C-alpha positions as CSV (number, residue, x, y, z in Angstrom):
1,M,-117.6,22.8,-69.7
2,N,-118.3,24.2,-66.4
3,T,-117.7,28.1,-66.6
4,K,-116.8,28.4,-63.0
5,N,-114.2,25.5,-63.0
6,T,-112.8,26.8,-66.2
7,L,-112.7,30.4,-64.9
8,S,-110.7,29.0,-62.2
9,L,-108.3,27.2,-64.1
10,I,-107.4,30.4,-65.8
11,L,-106.8,32.4,-62.9
12,L,-104.1,30.2,-62.4
13,T,-102.1,31.3,-65.5
14,S,-99.2,33.7,-64.8
15,F,-99.1,37.4,-65.4
16,A,-96.4,37.1,-67.3
17,S,-98.3,34.6,-70.1
18,C,-100.9,37.3,-70.0
19,L,-98.9,39.5,-71.5
20,H,-96.5,37.4,-73.8
21,G,-98.9,34.9,-75.0
22,M,-102.0,36.5,-76.0
23,E,-102.5,33.6,-78.3
24,G,-102.9,30.9,-76.2
25,Q,-105.0,32.6,-73.5
26,E,-107.6,33.7,-76.3
27,E,-107.8,30.1,-77.2
28,I,-108.6,28.8,-73.6
29,A,-111.1,31.9,-73.2
30,K,-113.1,30.6,-76.2
31,A,-113.6,27.2,-74.7
32,I,-115.5,28.5,-71.7
33,F,-118.5,30.3,-73.5
34,S,-120.7,27.9,-75.4
35,E,-122.3,31.1,-77.1
36,P,-121.4,34.4,-78.0
37,P,-120.4,36.4,-74.8
38,L,-122.2,39.5,-76.1
39,I,-125.1,40.0,-78.0
40,K,-126.0,43.0,-79.6
41,Q,-129.1,45.2,-79.1
42,K,-129.3,47.9,-81.0
43,T,-126.9,50.9,-81.9
44,W,-128.0,54.8,-82.8
45,F,-126.3,57.5,-84.0
46,L,-126.0,60.8,-81.9
47,P,-125.5,63.7,-84.2
48,F,-121.6,64.0,-83.3
49,P,-121.9,64.5,-79.4
50,H,-118.7,66.2,-77.9
51,A,-119.7,66.0,-74.1
52,T,-121.1,62.7,-72.8
53,S,-121.9,61.1,-69.5
54,I,-123.5,57.8,-68.7
55,N,-125.1,56.8,-65.6
56,N,-127.5,53.7,-64.9
57,E,-130.0,53.6,-67.9
58,C,-129.7,57.4,-69.0
59,V,-127.1,59.2,-71.3
60,A,-126.4,63.0,-71.4
61,F,-124.7,64.2,-74.7
62,G,-124.0,67.8,-75.6
63,K,-124.2,69.2,-79.0
64,G,-123.1,72.8,-79.3
65,D,-124.6,74.9,-77.0
66,S,-127.1,72.5,-75.5
67,V,-127.5,69.1,-73.6
68,S,-130.1,66.2,-74.1
69,L,-130.8,63.0,-72.3
70,F,-131.0,59.8,-74.1
71,F,-132.4,56.4,-72.8
72,P,-130.7,53.6,-74.6
73,L,-133.0,50.8,-73.0
74,T,-136.0,52.7,-74.6
75,G,-134.4,54.4,-77.4
76,E,-136.0,57.5,-76.5
77,T,-134.8,61.0,-76.1
78,C,-136.2,63.6,-73.7
79,S,-137.9,66.6,-75.4
80,T,-136.3,69.0,-72.6
81,K,-133.3,70.7,-73.9
82,F,-130.8,72.1,-71.7
83,K,-129.8,75.6,-73.4
84,H,-126.6,77.2,-72.7
85,P,-125.4,80.8,-74.3
86,T,-121.9,79.2,-75.3
87,Y,-120.2,75.8,-76.1
88,V,-120.7,72.6,-73.4
89,P,-117.5,70.7,-73.1
90,H,-118.7,68.7,-69.8
91,T,-121.3,67.1,-68.3
92,A,-122.5,64.9,-65.4
93,L,-125.6,62.9,-64.4
94,S,-126.5,62.5,-60.6
95,Q,-127.1,58.4,-59.5
96,C,-130.7,58.7,-59.2
97,E,-130.8,60.8,-62.4
98,T,-132.5,64.1,-61.2
99,L,-129.9,66.0,-61.4
100,L,-127.8,67.4,-64.4
101,A,-124.5,69.2,-64.0
102,T,-122.9,71.2,-67.0
103,T,-119.8,73.6,-67.8
104,A,-119.8,76.2,-70.6
105,Y,-117.4,78.5,-72.2
106,D,-118.9,81.5,-70.4
107,E,-117.3,80.1,-67.6
108,F,-120.5,79.2,-65.3
109,V,-121.0,75.9,-63.9
110,R,-124.7,74.9,-63.7
111,L,-127.0,72.5,-61.9
112,W,-130.5,71.3,-63.9
113,N,-133.5,69.5,-62.6
114,T,-133.8,66.9,-65.2
115,Q,-137.6,66.7,-64.6
116,S,-138.4,70.1,-64.6
117,G,-136.0,71.3,-67.1
118,K,-134.9,74.3,-65.0
119,C,-131.5,75.6,-63.7
120,I,-131.4,75.6,-60.1
121,M,-127.7,76.7,-59.4
122,A,-125.0,78.8,-61.9
123,H,-121.7,80.1,-60.5
124,K,-119.0,81.7,-62.5
125,V,-115.9,80.2,-61.7
126,S,-113.1,82.8,-61.6
127,E,-110.0,80.4,-62.3
128,V,-108.6,80.3,-65.8
129,Q,-110.1,77.1,-67.0
130,I,-112.5,74.3,-65.9
131,W,-110.4,71.2,-66.8
132,S,-112.6,68.2,-65.7
133,A,-115.4,66.1,-66.1
134,L,-118.0,66.8,-63.3
135,A,-118.5,64.2,-60.8
136,F,-121.4,63.7,-58.0
137,S,-121.4,62.2,-54.9
138,P,-123.0,58.8,-54.4
139,N,-125.9,60.4,-52.9
140,G,-125.9,63.2,-55.1
141,K,-125.5,65.9,-52.0
142,K,-122.2,67.4,-53.6
143,L,-120.4,68.1,-56.9
144,A,-116.9,68.2,-57.7
145,F,-115.1,69.7,-60.3
146,I,-111.4,70.7,-60.9
147,T,-110.0,74.2,-62.4
148,C,-106.4,75.1,-63.6
149,P,-104.7,76.5,-61.8
150,G,-106.3,76.0,-58.7
151,G,-107.4,72.8,-57.2
152,I,-110.9,70.7,-56.3
153,H,-114.2,72.7,-56.1
154,I,-117.0,70.6,-54.0
155,W,-120.7,72.3,-54.1
156,Q,-123.3,71.3,-51.9
157,T,-126.5,70.3,-54.3
158,D,-129.1,70.2,-51.4
159,P,-129.6,73.1,-50.6
160,P,-128.1,74.3,-53.9
161,N,-126.1,77.7,-54.3
162,K,-123.7,77.0,-51.8
163,L,-119.5,76.3,-52.1
164,E,-119.0,73.6,-49.5
165,T,-115.2,73.5,-49.7
166,Y,-112.2,73.8,-51.7
167,Y,-109.0,71.7,-51.9
168,E,-106.0,73.5,-53.3
169,D,-103.4,71.6,-55.7
170,R,-102.4,73.0,-58.4
171,D,-101.1,69.8,-60.2
172,A,-104.7,68.5,-60.5
173,T,-105.6,67.5,-63.8
174,A,-109.1,66.3,-65.6
175,K,-110.3,63.1,-63.7
176,L,-112.0,62.7,-60.6
177,L,-114.7,60.5,-59.1
178,F,-116.0,60.2,-55.3
179,I,-115.0,56.7,-53.6
180,A,-117.4,57.8,-50.6
181,P,-119.4,60.6,-49.9
182,C,-116.8,62.8,-48.2
183,V,-113.8,60.5,-50.2
184,L,-112.4,61.9,-53.6
185,A,-110.0,60.2,-56.0
186,Y,-108.4,62.7,-58.7
187,T,-105.8,62.4,-61.2
188,R,-102.3,64.6,-61.2
189,F,-99.7,65.5,-63.5
190,V,-96.6,67.0,-62.4
191,V,-93.9,68.5,-64.4
192,R,-90.4,69.3,-63.1
193,P,-87.4,71.1,-65.1
194,L,-84.1,68.6,-64.8
195,N,-81.0,70.1,-63.1
196,R,-78.3,71.4,-65.0
197,P,-76.6,70.4,-67.9
198,N,-80.0,69.3,-69.0
199,R,-81.5,72.7,-68.8
200,G,-84.8,73.0,-71.0
201,L,-86.1,69.3,-70.4
202,H,-88.4,68.1,-67.9
203,N,-89.6,65.3,-65.7
204,T,-93.1,64.1,-65.3
205,A,-94.9,62.2,-63.3
206,C,-98.6,61.2,-63.0
207,S,-100.9,59.8,-59.8
208,V,-104.3,59.3,-58.6
209,R,-104.8,60.7,-55.2
210,L,-107.1,60.0,-52.6
211,V,-108.5,62.6,-50.1
212,N,-111.2,63.1,-47.9
213,I,-112.7,66.3,-48.8
214,A,-114.6,66.9,-45.3
215,T,-111.0,67.0,-43.2
216,K,-109.0,68.0,-46.4
217,K,-106.6,64.9,-45.2
218,Q,-104.4,63.2,-48.2
219,L,-105.2,59.2,-47.4
220,G,-102.9,57.6,-50.4
221,E,-101.7,58.1,-53.6
222,M,-100.9,55.8,-56.8
223,P,-98.2,56.7,-58.9
224,C,-99.0,55.8,-62.5
225,G,-96.0,56.5,-64.4
226,T,-95.2,59.2,-66.8
227,S,-97.9,59.6,-69.4
228,S,-101.1,61.4,-68.8
229,I,-104.0,59.4,-67.3
230,K,-107.0,59.5,-70.1
231,S,-109.2,57.4,-68.2
232,L,-110.3,56.9,-64.5
233,V,-113.1,54.4,-63.4
234,Q,-114.3,52.6,-60.6
235,A,-116.6,49.2,-59.7
236,H,-120.3,49.9,-59.0
237,R,-120.6,47.4,-56.4
238,Q,-116.7,47.8,-54.8
239,P,-116.3,51.5,-55.6
240,H,-113.1,51.7,-53.4
241,I,-111.4,49.4,-56.5
242,I,-110.3,52.1,-59.2
243,A,-108.5,51.5,-62.3
244,A,-106.7,54.2,-64.4
245,L,-105.7,54.0,-67.8
246,T,-102.4,55.9,-69.0
247,G,-100.4,56.5,-72.6
248,Y,-101.4,56.8,-75.9
249,G,-99.8,54.0,-77.7
250,N,-98.4,51.3,-75.8
251,C,-100.8,52.2,-73.0
252,E,-101.0,50.8,-69.4
253,V,-103.7,50.0,-66.6
254,W,-103.2,50.7,-63.1
255,L,-105.6,49.0,-60.7
256,W,-106.0,50.4,-57.2
257,N,-107.6,49.1,-54.2
258,T,-108.1,51.8,-52.1
259,K,-108.6,49.8,-48.7
260,E,-105.0,48.8,-49.0
261,K,-102.2,50.9,-48.2
262,T,-100.2,49.9,-51.3
263,P,-101.4,50.5,-54.8
264,T,-100.4,47.9,-57.4
265,Q,-97.8,48.6,-60.1
266,A,-98.9,48.8,-64.0
267,L,-101.4,46.2,-64.3
268,L,-100.8,45.3,-68.0
269,R,-100.0,46.7,-71.3
270,R,-102.4,47.1,-73.9
271,P,-101.4,49.0,-77.4
272,G,-104.1,51.3,-78.6
273,A,-106.3,51.2,-75.5
274,D,-108.7,54.0,-75.6
275,S,-111.2,53.5,-72.8
276,I,-111.8,51.1,-69.8
277,A,-114.5,49.7,-67.8
278,L,-114.6,47.5,-64.5
279,G,-117.2,44.7,-63.9
280,A,-119.4,45.4,-60.7
281,D,-117.4,43.4,-58.5
282,G,-114.1,44.7,-60.0
283,T,-113.1,41.1,-61.2
284,V,-113.0,41.8,-64.7
285,L,-111.5,44.3,-66.4
286,I,-112.7,45.5,-70.3
287,I,-110.6,47.6,-72.5
288,G,-111.6,49.1,-75.6
289,T,-109.1,49.8,-78.3
290,D,-108.6,52.3,-81.1
291,R,-109.5,52.2,-85.0
292,Y,-106.3,50.1,-85.6
293,D,-107.7,47.1,-83.8
294,H,-111.4,47.9,-82.7
295,S,-111.8,45.5,-80.3
296,L,-113.1,44.9,-76.7
297,Y,-110.8,43.0,-74.4
298,F,-112.0,41.3,-71.4
299,Y,-109.8,40.3,-68.4
300,A,-110.1,38.2,-65.3
301,L,-108.3,40.2,-61.9
302,S,-107.1,38.0,-59.2
303,P,-105.3,38.4,-56.0
304,D,-101.5,38.1,-55.9
305,A,-100.5,35.4,-53.5
306,S,-98.3,38.1,-51.9
307,S,-100.5,41.1,-51.3
308,P,-104.3,41.5,-51.0
309,A,-104.5,43.9,-54.1
310,L,-105.9,43.0,-57.0
311,A,-102.5,42.5,-59.1
312,K,-103.1,39.9,-61.9
313,A,-105.0,40.0,-65.4
314,T,-105.7,37.2,-67.3
315,L,-107.2,37.5,-70.8
316,L,-111.0,35.9,-71.1
317,H,-111.8,37.2,-74.5
318,K,-111.1,39.2,-77.5
319,M,-114.0,40.5,-79.1
320,P,-113.4,42.3,-82.7
321,L,-115.9,44.9,-83.9
322,V,-117.0,46.0,-86.9
323,R,-116.6,49.8,-87.1
324,M,-113.5,51.0,-87.5
325,S,-113.7,54.1,-85.3
326,P,-111.8,54.3,-82.1
327,I,-114.2,53.3,-79.0
328,T,-113.6,56.4,-76.7
329,N,-116.4,55.1,-73.9
330,V,-116.8,51.9,-72.5
331,W,-119.2,51.4,-69.9
332,C,-120.6,48.6,-67.7
333,A,-123.9,49.3,-65.9
334,K,-125.5,48.2,-63.0
335,N,-127.5,45.9,-64.9
336,N,-124.5,44.8,-66.9
337,L,-125.8,45.9,-70.4
338,L,-122.2,47.0,-72.0
339,I,-123.0,50.6,-73.7
340,I,-120.2,51.6,-76.3
341,H,-119.9,54.8,-77.4
342,V,-117.7,55.5,-80.4
343,N,-116.7,59.2,-80.9
344,G,-116.5,60.9,-84.1
345,G,-119.4,58.8,-85.7
346,G,-121.7,59.1,-82.8
347,E,-122.3,55.6,-82.4
348,L,-123.5,54.5,-79.4
349,T,-124.3,50.9,-79.0
350,L,-126.2,48.6,-76.5
351,W,-124.9,45.2,-75.8
352,K,-126.3,42.7,-73.6
353,P,-123.9,39.8,-71.8
354,S,-124.6,36.1,-72.0
355,K,-125.3,34.2,-69.1
356,E,-122.1,32.9,-68.8
357,L,-120.5,36.3,-69.0
358,Q,-123.0,38.0,-66.6
359,E,-122.0,35.1,-63.8
360,I,-118.7,36.7,-64.4
361,L,-119.2,40.3,-64.7
362,A,-121.4,40.3,-61.7
363,P,-122.2,37.1,-59.5
364,P,-125.5,37.3,-57.7
365,V,-125.4,39.4,-54.7
366,T,-126.1,37.4,-51.0
367,Q,-128.6,39.4,-48.6
368,E,-125.2,39.7,-46.5
369,A,-123.1,41.3,-49.0
370,E,-126.0,43.6,-49.9
371,S,-126.5,44.6,-46.2
372,E,-122.7,45.2,-46.0
373,E,-122.6,47.4,-49.5
374,K,-125.3,49.5,-48.1
375,A,-123.4,50.1,-44.8
376,E,-120.2,50.7,-46.7
377,P,-120.5,54.4,-47.6
378,E,-121.6,55.6,-44.4
379,K,-118.5,53.6,-42.6
380,Q,-115.9,55.3,-45.6
381,A,-117.3,59.0,-44.7
382,T,-116.2,58.3,-41.1
383,D,-112.9,56.7,-41.4
384,P,-112.7,55.8,-45.1
385,Q,-108.8,54.7,-45.5
386,P,-105.6,53.8,-43.8
387,N,-102.8,56.5,-43.9
């Protein structure tokens, strides 16, 4: 059966049937794959990593007061240990993998050269708590993180040791990522007391806000209901397409093509969802579920006829996994090797997609599209988004 024709047929299925007719969707999905869609390559057990960041072909993971680098494609661990005086809760790698950023309980944020193993920048943050995972800009020249209470710190890494700017937002929480060199998306959690007679009760609201860190101008905001946001991801080839995962039971996925003024509503609900990832072009959504289901779900994303924003999801395939532990990190690499990190047991599994799934995750890039992709960050840095 022709994969592309079958996929087109699936995309015609309505959003409602995706939510309420999962069994029928899965039967159709099985027909489009003539072979298993994921081929397991290898599994490693990292000793209880508590801070993991994955980028391209390298994994930075922390254990206690030290951080190590691991390369899943070769199975090698870097001999250099990045030692800290106290516990390390957060790590981040630049896209070129030459810079490593870490936070520690001594209230210092540190920048390391991964090749020499030397700390090239260390600053103490005066705020009460460092909230967030760190994030590098696409070119690696900026480092961002969130403090509580306070806002977003943007540090310049080239040359290091210079605070570039500070964006105040006391409602900013733990997730952030760069859409372009000067455009940042971050999560917010607002708690407001209700009026009498319901004294003591509170109203909560979550959202993803987009800002230009150069001008400190707000570019847009995506409401994400009332449950906290536990994951924020983007598509590698189309970084302006982002997805957020909210909730701790009946979880919801929200999608936003940030080039559009109006974000989508809740894209779909998946009970027990622990982590999400987007395919390279933002046309496939991958969901990893908790220990009670422990499966990978692949959804095709398609435009709504009434809106240019991505707004519909159709189940392509469900892949049950054997190990009954929550999948806390699902990542779709640029070369479309799927790396699944299972927390608790420290299991890290490398998967290779079949040829059929590869075509769905990331269709071949034409020369014209490749030139547009290279020009996009510069264009977004000057005039990135509509008001």
